[in-house]
C-alpha positions as a Markdown table, in Angstrom:
| # | Residue | x | y | z |
|---|---|---|---|---|
| 1 | Phe | -0.1 | 45.4 | 11.3 |
| 2 | Lys | -2.4 | 44.4 | 8.3 |
| 3 | Met | -1.1 | 41.0 | 8.6 |
| 4 | Arg | -2.0 | 40.9 | 12.3 |
| 5 | Val | -5.3 | 41.9 | 11.7 |
| 6 | Ala | -5.9 | 39.5 | 8.8 |
| 7 | Val | -4.8 | 36.6 | 11.2 |
| 8 | Asp | -7.0 | 38.0 | 14.2 |
| 9 | Ile | -10.1 | 38.0 | 11.9 |
| 10 | Arg | -9.0 | 35.1 | 9.9 |
| 11 | Asn | -10.0 | 37.0 | 6.5 |
| 12 | Cys | -7.7 | 38.1 | 3.6 |
| 13 | Lys | -9.3 | 41.5 | 3.1 |
| 14 | Pro | -6.7 | 43.6 | 5.1 |
| 15 | Leu | -3.7 | 41.8 | 2.8 |
| 16 | Thr | -5.7 | 42.7 | -0.2 |
| 17 | Ser | -6.0 | 46.5 | 1.1 |
| 18 | Ala | -2.5 | 46.6 | 2.0 |
| 19 | Phe | -1.1 | 45.2 | -1.2 |
| 20 | Ser | -2.2 | 48.0 | -3.2 |
| 21 | His | -0.1 | 50.4 | -0.9 |
| 22 | Leu | 3.0 | 48.6 | -1.1 |
| 23 | Pro | 5.8 | 49.9 | -3.2 |
| 24 | Gly | 7.3 | 48.2 | -6.0 |
| 25 | Asn | 6.1 | 45.8 | -8.9 |
| 26 | Glu | 3.6 | 43.1 | -8.5 |
| 27 | Thr | 6.2 | 40.5 | -8.1 |
| 28 | Glu | 7.9 | 42.2 | -5.4 |
| 29 | Lys | 4.6 | 43.0 | -3.4 |
| 30 | Lys | 3.8 | 39.2 | -3.6 |
| 31 | Ala | 7.2 | 38.5 | -2.0 |
| 32 | Thr | 6.6 | 41.0 | 0.6 |
| 33 | Leu | 3.4 | 39.4 | 1.6 |
| 34 | Asp | 4.9 | 35.7 | 1.2 |
| 35 | Gln | 7.5 | 36.6 | 3.6 |
| 36 | Ala | 5.2 | 38.3 | 6.1 |
| 37 | Leu | 3.2 | 34.9 | 6.1 |
| 38 | Arg | 6.0 | 32.9 | 6.8 |
| 39 | Gly | 7.2 | 35.3 | 9.6 |
| 40 | Val | 3.9 | 35.1 | 11.5 |
| 41 | Leu | 4.2 | 31.2 | 11.1 |
| 42 | Glu | 7.7 | 31.3 | 12.6 |
| 43 | Glu | 6.1 | 33.3 | 15.9 |
| 44 | Gln | 2.9 | 31.0 | 16.0 |
| 45 | Ile | 5.0 | 27.6 | 15.9 |
| 46 | Val | 6.1 | 28.1 | 19.5 |
| 47 | Ser | 3.0 | 28.8 | 21.2 |
| 48 | Ser | 0.0 | 28.4 | 19.1 |
| 49 | Asp | -2.1 | 25.4 | 18.1 |
| 50 | Val | -3.1 | 23.6 | 14.9 |
| 51 | Glu | -6.1 | 25.6 | 14.3 |
| 52 | Asp | -4.1 | 29.0 | 14.1 |
| 53 | Phe | -1.7 | 27.4 | 11.7 |
| 54 | Leu | -4.6 | 26.1 | 9.5 |
| 55 | Ser | -6.0 | 29.9 | 9.8 |
| 56 | Leu | -2.8 | 31.1 | 8.4 |
| 57 | Ile | -2.8 | 28.8 | 5.5 |
| 58 | Tyr | -6.3 | 29.4 | 4.6 |
| 59 | Ile | -5.5 | 33.0 | 4.6 |
| 60 | Ser | -2.6 | 32.2 | 2.4 |
| 61 | Ile | -5.1 | 30.3 | 0.0 |
| 62 | Asp | -7.4 | 33.1 | -0.3 |
| 63 | Gly | -4.4 | 35.5 | -1.1 |
| 64 | Val | -3.5 | 33.4 | -4.0 |
| 65 | Thr | -6.9 | 33.4 | -5.3 |
| 66 | Glu | -6.9 | 37.3 | -4.8 |
| 67 | Gly | -3.8 | 37.7 | -6.5 |
| 68 | Val | -1.7 | 39.0 | -3.6 |
| 69 | Cys | 0.2 | 35.9 | -2.8 |
| 70 | Ser | 2.4 | 33.8 | -4.8 |
| 71 | Ala | 0.8 | 30.4 | -5.8 |
| 72 | Thr | 3.6 | 28.4 | -3.9 |
| 73 | Thr | 3.0 | 30.1 | -0.6 |
| 74 | Pro | 0.1 | 27.8 | 0.8 |
| 75 | Phe | 2.8 | 24.6 | 0.1 |
| 76 | Leu | 5.8 | 26.5 | 1.6 |
| 77 | Leu | 3.6 | 27.1 | 4.8 |
| 78 | Leu | 2.3 | 23.6 | 5.2 |
| 79 | Gly | 5.8 | 22.4 | 4.8 |
| 80 | Asp | 7.2 | 24.5 | 7.5 |
| 81 | Val | 4.3 | 23.3 | 9.8 |
| 82 | Leu | 4.9 | 19.7 | 9.2 |
| 83 | Asp | 8.6 | 20.0 | 9.6 |
| 84 | Cys | 8.2 | 21.5 | 13.1 |
| 85 | Leu | 5.3 | 19.4 | 14.6 |
| 86 | Pro | 5.2 | 16.0 | 16.0 |
| 87 | Leu | 3.4 | 13.2 | 14.4 |
| 88 | Asp | 0.0 | 13.3 | 16.1 |
| 89 | Gln | -0.3 | 17.1 | 15.0 |
| 90 | Cys | 0.9 | 16.2 | 11.8 |
| 91 | Asp | -2.0 | 13.9 | 11.3 |
| 92 | Lys | -4.5 | 16.9 | 11.9 |
| 93 | Ile | -2.7 | 18.9 | 9.4 |
| 94 | Phe | -2.8 | 16.1 | 7.0 |
| 95 | Ser | -6.5 | 15.9 | 7.4 |
| 96 | Phe | -6.8 | 19.4 | 6.2 |
| 97 | Val | -4.5 | 18.7 | 3.1 |
| 98 | Glu | -6.6 | 15.7 | 2.3 |
| 99 | Glu | -10.0 | 18.0 | 2.6 |
| 100 | Asn | -8.6 | 20.4 | 0.1 |
| 101 | Val | -7.4 | 17.9 | -2.6 |
| 102 | Ser | -9.7 | 19.6 | -5.0 |
| 103 | Thr | -8.2 | 23.0 | -4.2 |
| 104 | Trp | -4.7 | 21.7 | -4.9 |
| 105 | Lys | -5.9 | 20.1 | -8.2 |
| 106 | Ser | -7.3 | 23.3 | -9.6 |
| 107 | Ser | -5.3 | 25.2 | -12.3 |
| 108 | Thr | -4.3 | 27.9 | -10.0 |
| 109 | Phe | -2.3 | 25.6 | -7.3 |
| 110 | Tyr | -1.7 | 22.4 | -9.3 |
| 111 | Ser | 1.4 | 23.3 | -11.4 |
| 112 | Ala | 2.9 | 25.4 | -8.6 |
| 113 | Gly | 2.3 | 23.0 | -5.7 |
| 114 | Lys | 2.6 | 19.3 | -7.0 |
| 115 | Asn | 6.2 | 18.9 | -6.4 |
| 116 | Tyr | 6.0 | 20.4 | -3.0 |
| 117 | Leu | 3.0 | 18.2 | -1.9 |
| 118 | Leu | 5.0 | 15.1 | -3.3 |
| 119 | Arg | 8.1 | 16.1 | -1.3 |
| 120 | Met | 6.2 | 16.9 | 1.7 |
| 121 | Cys | 4.3 | 13.5 | 1.5 |
| 122 | Asn | 7.5 | 11.8 | 1.1 |
| 123 | Asp | 9.0 | 13.5 | 4.2 |
| 124 | Leu | 6.2 | 12.4 | 6.2 |
| 125 | Leu | 6.6 | 8.7 | 5.1 |
| 126 | Arg | 10.2 | 8.7 | 5.8 |
| 127 | Arg | 9.2 | 9.8 | 9.6 |
| 128 | Leu | 6.4 | 7.3 | 9.8 |
| 129 | Ser | 6.8 | 3.7 | 10.8 |
| 130 | Lys | 5.3 | 1.2 | 8.2 |
| 131 | Ser | 4.4 | -1.2 | 11.0 |
| 132 | Gln | 3.2 | 1.3 | 13.7 |
| 133 | Asn | 1.4 | 4.0 | 11.5 |
| 134 | Thr | 0.1 | 1.9 | 8.5 |
| 135 | Val | -3.1 | 3.8 | 8.5 |
| 136 | Phe | -1.3 | 7.2 | 8.2 |
| 137 | Cys | 0.9 | 5.9 | 5.4 |
| 138 | Gly | -1.9 | 4.5 | 3.6 |
| 139 | Arg | -3.9 | 7.8 | 3.9 |
| 140 | Ile | -0.7 | 9.5 | 2.3 |
| 141 | Gln | -0.6 | 7.1 | -0.6 |
| 142 | Leu | -4.1 | 7.3 | -1.4 |
| 143 | Phe | -4.0 | 11.4 | -1.3 |
| 144 | Leu | -1.3 | 11.0 | -3.9 |
| 145 | Ala | -3.3 | 8.7 | -5.9 |
| 146 | Arg | -6.3 | 11.3 | -5.9 |
| 147 | Leu | -3.9 | 14.2 | -6.6 |
| 148 | Phe | -1.8 | 12.9 | -9.6 |
| 149 | Pro | -3.4 | 11.6 | -12.7 |
| 150 | Leu | -2.6 | 7.9 | -13.8 |
| 151 | Ser | -0.2 | 9.5 | -16.5 |
| 152 | Glu | 2.1 | 11.1 | -13.9 |
| 153 | Lys | 5.5 | 9.8 | -14.7 |
| 154 | Ser | 6.6 | 10.1 | -11.1 |
| 155 | Gly | 4.2 | 7.3 | -10.2 |
| 156 | Leu | 4.8 | 5.3 | -13.2 |
| 157 | Asn | 7.3 | 2.1 | -13.3 |
| 158 | Leu | 8.6 | 3.3 | -16.7 |
| 159 | Gln | 11.5 | 0.7 | -16.9 |
| 160 | Ser | 9.4 | -2.3 | -15.7 |
| 161 | Gln | 11.5 | -2.6 | -12.6 |
| 162 | Phe | 10.9 | -5.3 | -10.3 |
| 163 | Asn | 11.0 | -5.0 | -6.3 |
| 164 | Leu | 13.8 | -7.4 | -5.9 |
| 165 | Asp | 13.8 | -6.5 | -2.2 |
| 166 | Asn | 10.5 | -8.1 | -1.6 |
| 167 | Ile | 11.9 | -11.2 | -0.1 |
| 168 | Thr | 9.6 | -13.9 | 1.3 |
| 169 | Val | 11.3 | -15.5 | 4.2 |
| 170 | Phe | 10.6 | -19.2 | 5.1 |
| 171 | Asn | 12.1 | -22.2 | 6.9 |
| 172 | Lys | 14.6 | -23.5 | 4.1 |
| 173 | Asn | 16.3 | -26.2 | 6.6 |
| 174 | Glu | 14.4 | -29.3 | 6.5 |
| 175 | Gln | 16.1 | -30.6 | 9.6 |
| 176 | Asp | 14.2 | -27.7 | 11.7 |
| 177 | Ser | 10.7 | -28.8 | 10.1 |
| 178 | Thr | 8.0 | -29.9 | 12.1 |
| 179 | Leu | 5.7 | -30.6 | 9.3 |
| 180 | Gly | 4.6 | -34.2 | 9.1 |
| 181 | Leu | 5.4 | -35.1 | 12.6 |
| 182 | Gln | 2.5 | -36.8 | 14.5 |
| 183 | His | 0.7 | -34.7 | 17.2 |
| 184 | Thr | 1.1 | -36.8 | 20.7 |
| 185 | Glu | -1.1 | -34.5 | 22.6 |
| 186 | Val | -4.6 | -35.5 | 22.8 |
| 187 | Lys | -7.2 | -33.0 | 24.0 |
| 188 | Glu | -9.0 | -34.1 | 26.9 |
| 189 | Glu | -12.7 | -35.0 | 26.4 |
| 190 | Gly | -14.9 | -32.2 | 27.5 |
| 191 | Met | -12.1 | -29.7 | 27.8 |
| 192 | Asp | -13.4 | -26.1 | 26.8 |
| 193 | Val | -11.7 | -24.6 | 23.9 |
| 194 | Glu | -10.0 | -21.3 | 24.4 |
| 195 | Glu | -10.2 | -18.3 | 22.4 |
| 196 | Gly | -7.9 | -18.6 | 19.6 |
| 197 | Glu | -7.7 | -22.4 | 19.4 |
| 198 | Met | -9.7 | -24.4 | 16.9 |
| 199 | Gly | -12.3 | -26.6 | 17.4 |
| 200 | Asp | -13.0 | -30.1 | 15.9 |
| 201 | Glu | -15.1 | -28.5 | 13.4 |
| 202 | Asp | -12.7 | -25.8 | 12.5 |
| 203 | Ala | -9.9 | -28.1 | 11.5 |
| 204 | Pro | -9.3 | -28.6 | 7.6 |
| 205 | Ala | -10.4 | -31.2 | 5.6 |
| 206 | Pro | -7.7 | -34.1 | 5.2 |
| 207 | Cys | -6.1 | -34.0 | 1.6 |
| 208 | Thr | -5.0 | -36.8 | -0.7 |
| 209 | Ile | -1.6 | -34.7 | -1.2 |
| 210 | Pro | 0.5 | -34.8 | 1.8 |
| 211 | Ile | 1.3 | -31.4 | 3.6 |
| 212 | Asp | 4.9 | -32.2 | 4.2 |
| 213 | Tyr | 8.1 | -30.2 | 4.3 |
| 214 | Asn | 8.5 | -30.9 | 0.5 |
| 215 | Leu | 5.5 | -29.1 | -0.4 |
| 216 | Tyr | 6.0 | -26.2 | 2.1 |
| 217 | Arg | 9.4 | -25.5 | 0.5 |
| 218 | Lys | 8.4 | -25.8 | -3.2 |
| 219 | Phe | 5.1 | -23.7 | -2.4 |
| 220 | Trp | 7.1 | -20.7 | -0.9 |
| 221 | Thr | 9.7 | -20.8 | -3.4 |
| 222 | Leu | 7.5 | -19.9 | -6.1 |
| 223 | Gln | 7.3 | -16.4 | -4.4 |
| 224 | Asp | 10.8 | -15.6 | -5.7 |
| 225 | Tyr | 9.6 | -16.1 | -9.4 |
| 226 | Phe | 6.7 | -13.7 | -8.7 |
| 227 | Arg | 9.2 | -11.4 | -7.3 |
| 228 | Asn | 11.4 | -11.6 | -10.3 |
| 229 | Pro | 9.6 | -13.1 | -13.4 |
| 230 | Val | 12.8 | -12.6 | -15.7 |
| 231 | Gln | 14.2 | -15.9 | -14.0 |
| 232 | Cys | 11.3 | -17.9 | -16.0 |
| 233 | Tyr | 13.2 | -17.3 | -19.2 |
| 234 | Asp | 16.1 | -19.3 | -18.1 |
| 235 | Lys | 15.7 | -23.0 | -19.0 |
| 236 | Phe | 16.6 | -24.5 | -15.7 |
| 237 | Ser | 14.9 | -21.9 | -13.6 |
| 238 | Trp | 11.7 | -22.6 | -15.8 |
| 239 | Met | 11.8 | -26.2 | -15.4 |
| 240 | Thr | 11.8 | -25.9 | -11.5 |
| 241 | Phe | 8.9 | -23.2 | -11.7 |
| 242 | Leu | 7.0 | -25.5 | -14.0 |
| 243 | Lys | 7.3 | -28.5 | -11.4 |
| 244 | Phe | 6.5 | -26.6 | -8.2 |
| 245 | Ser | 3.5 | -24.9 | -10.1 |
| 246 | Asp | 2.1 | -28.1 | -11.3 |
| 247 | Glu | 2.2 | -29.3 | -7.8 |
| 248 | Thr | 0.9 | -26.3 | -6.1 |
| 249 | Leu | -2.0 | -26.0 | -8.5 |
| 250 | Ala | -2.6 | -29.8 | -8.1 |
| 251 | Val | -3.1 | -29.3 | -4.1 |
| 252 | Phe | -5.5 | -26.2 | -5.0 |
| 253 | Lys | -7.7 | -28.6 | -7.0 |
| 254 | Ser | -7.6 | -31.4 | -4.6 |
| 255 | Tyr | -7.6 | -29.7 | -0.9 |
| 256 | Lys | -10.9 | -29.1 | 0.3 |
| 257 | Leu | -11.9 | -25.4 | 1.2 |
| 258 | Asp | -12.9 | -24.3 | 4.7 |
| 259 | Asp | -17.0 | -24.1 | 4.8 |
| 260 | Met | -17.5 | -20.5 | 3.3 |
| 261 | Gln | -20.1 | -19.5 | 5.9 |
| 262 | Ala | -17.9 | -20.4 | 8.7 |
| 263 | Ser | -15.0 | -18.4 | 7.1 |
| 264 | Lys | -17.1 | -15.5 | 6.7 |
| 265 | Arg | -18.3 | -15.6 | 10.4 |
| 266 | Lys | -14.8 | -15.9 | 11.7 |
| 267 | Leu | -13.8 | -12.8 | 9.3 |
| 268 | Glu | -16.7 | -11.0 | 11.0 |
| 269 | Glu | -15.3 | -12.0 | 14.3 |
| 270 | Met | -11.9 | -10.9 | 13.5 |
| 271 | Arg | -13.1 | -7.5 | 12.3 |
| 272 | Thr | -15.1 | -6.9 | 15.3 |
| 273 | Ala | -12.0 | -7.8 | 17.5 |
| 274 | Ala | -9.5 | -5.8 | 15.8 |
| 275 | Gly | -11.8 | -2.8 | 14.5 |
| 276 | Asp | -12.2 | -1.6 | 10.9 |
| 277 | His | -8.4 | -1.6 | 10.2 |
| 278 | Val | -6.5 | -5.0 | 9.3 |
| 279 | Tyr | -3.0 | -4.7 | 8.0 |
| 280 | Phe | -1.1 | -7.6 | 6.4 |
| 281 | Ala | 2.3 | -6.4 | 5.3 |
| 282 | Lys | 3.7 | -9.9 | 4.2 |
| 283 | Phe | 2.7 | -13.5 | 3.8 |
| 284 | Leu | 2.7 | -15.6 | 7.0 |
| 285 | Thr | 5.1 | -18.4 | 6.3 |
| 286 | Ser | 4.8 | -20.4 | 9.5 |
| 287 | Glu | 4.6 | -24.1 | 8.8 |
| 288 | Lys | 1.9 | -24.5 | 11.2 |
| 289 | Leu | -0.4 | -22.1 | 9.0 |
| 290 | Met | 0.3 | -24.3 | 5.9 |
| 291 | Asp | -2.8 | -26.6 | 6.2 |
| 292 | Leu | -5.2 | -23.5 | 7.2 |
| 293 | Gln | -3.8 | -21.3 | 4.4 |
| 294 | Leu | -4.4 | -24.0 | 1.8 |
| 295 | Ser | -8.0 | -24.3 | 2.9 |
| 296 | Asp | -8.8 | -20.4 | 2.8 |
| 297 | Ser | -10.3 | -19.2 | -0.5 |
| 298 | Asn | -9.0 | -15.8 | 0.2 |
| 299 | Phe | -5.4 | -16.8 | 0.3 |
| 300 | Arg | -5.9 | -19.0 | -2.8 |
| 301 | Arg | -7.1 | -16.1 | -4.7 |
| 302 | His | -3.8 | -14.0 | -3.8 |
| 303 | Ile | -1.7 | -16.8 | -5.0 |
| 304 | Leu | -3.8 | -17.4 | -8.1 |
| 305 | Leu | -3.8 | -13.6 | -8.9 |
| 306 | Gln | -0.1 | -13.6 | -9.0 |
| 307 | Tyr | 0.2 | -16.3 | -11.4 |
| 308 | Leu | -2.3 | -14.4 | -13.7 |
| 309 | Ile | 0.1 | -11.2 | -13.4 |
| 310 | Leu | 3.2 | -13.4 | -14.1 |
| 311 | Phe | 1.7 | -14.9 | -17.1 |
| 312 | Gln | 0.6 | -11.6 | -18.7 |
| 313 | Tyr | 4.1 | -10.1 | -18.1 |
| 314 | Leu | 5.8 | -13.4 | -19.6 |
| 315 | Lys | 3.7 | -13.1 | -22.8 |
| 316 | Gly | 3.5 | -9.4 | -22.9 |
| 317 | Gln | 5.3 | -7.0 | -25.2 |
| 318 | Val | 7.5 | -5.1 | -22.8 |
| 319 | Lys | 9.6 | -2.2 | -24.2 |
| 320 | Phe | 12.5 | -2.9 | -21.6 |
| 321 | Lys | 12.8 | -6.6 | -22.0 |
| 322 | Ser | 15.8 | -8.0 | -23.2 |
| 323 | Ser | 16.0 | -9.5 | -26.5 |
| 324 | Ser | 16.6 | -12.8 | -24.8 |
| 325 | Cys | 13.6 | -12.8 | -22.9 |
| 326 | Val | 11.3 | -14.7 | -25.5 |
| 327 | Leu | 9.1 | -17.9 | -24.8 |
| 328 | Asn | 9.3 | -21.1 | -26.8 |
| 329 | Asp | 6.4 | -22.9 | -28.2 |
| 330 | Asp | 6.3 | -25.3 | -25.2 |
| 331 | Gln | 6.4 | -22.8 | -22.7 |
| 332 | Ser | 3.7 | -20.7 | -24.2 |
| 333 | Leu | 1.4 | -23.5 | -24.6 |
| 334 | Trp | 2.1 | -24.4 | -20.7 |
| 335 | Ile | 1.1 | -20.9 | -19.9 |
| 336 | Glu | -2.0 | -20.9 | -22.1 |
| 337 | Asp | -3.1 | -24.4 | -20.5 |
| 338 | Thr | -2.3 | -23.2 | -17.0 |
| 339 | Thr | -4.1 | -19.8 | -17.4 |
| 340 | Lys | -7.2 | -21.8 | -18.1 |
| 341 | Leu | -6.8 | -24.0 | -15.1 |
| 342 | Val | -6.2 | -20.8 | -12.9 |
| 343 | Tyr | -9.5 | -19.3 | -14.1 |
| 344 | Gln | -11.2 | -22.5 | -13.4 |
| 345 | Val | -10.0 | -22.9 | -9.7 |
| 346 | Cys | -10.8 | -19.0 | -9.4 |
| 347 | Phe | -14.4 | -20.0 | -10.7 |
| 348 | Asn | -14.6 | -23.0 | -8.2 |
| 349 | Leu | -13.8 | -20.7 | -5.3 |
| 350 | Thr | -16.4 | -18.0 | -6.4 |
| 351 | Asn | -19.1 | -20.8 | -6.5 |
| 352 | His | -17.8 | -22.8 | -3.4 |
């Protein structure tokens, strides 16, 4: 009866009053109220709305603060609710979880609830589509980043493992390539440019280095070295990486960038059309985009940053590196010179 009253008035005081009259020791009393709260939730799931669920969870939080409920109870209730609701309602429940991150981080709740919250978030991520529910997935990741300290072992890559499943797919068959073919269709004079098409002023500037299939293949092959840097310690793989990198960076130096103001204008137009949220799951590796990508300053920054991360790993002292993963003098010198070149190209991008 006291539980019903507490739910109706959305206040924990009736539970505090009932707690003192329950038989048994303190642990047994808490277990009784914990089970009563879960029993009420079980009845509410069928017919109640999200606000009723949240009211019950608020009561459990107050109960923990007052010392009449176990510290794990709010997390058990949250887990039960999220397991039973469809994703659109889970979004509303998770907004409550986000808003109360300071509560979860307090000394009263953190130790008891961190594993429950982690499991709850992982269960949600398994239910969500990474391509269709990107914003929700991102909110969950940001919440976990706010909840756990940087030193939390569950969020660290302690053994320096690489994500070898992150494979960049591109055209590896030269016979299927369309790069280098001359365009035979000529736009009629005075024809209006449709939305999404490029006008003459948008076309990238010509480059002294031809944008052909060989450059396309070498450029995207580099992603395999960024994915798995250990390959660079192999003599033959290193020679391939060095050759492809020299050609790629030479293109970055000689290929003219788009006009910065025009690029900013296009970006603003994209944001206006697509809304605030823009999601890029992977690099786009279509041959038709190659010249546009090379003339895009943001795209270049992504590639140059990958180089800096790779060089930092190759030169760094990593605990789980094999004893055979050692650079020779020539490799160290090339990395040192190329690092300076990468920074110079980045500087030129900033001042473009």
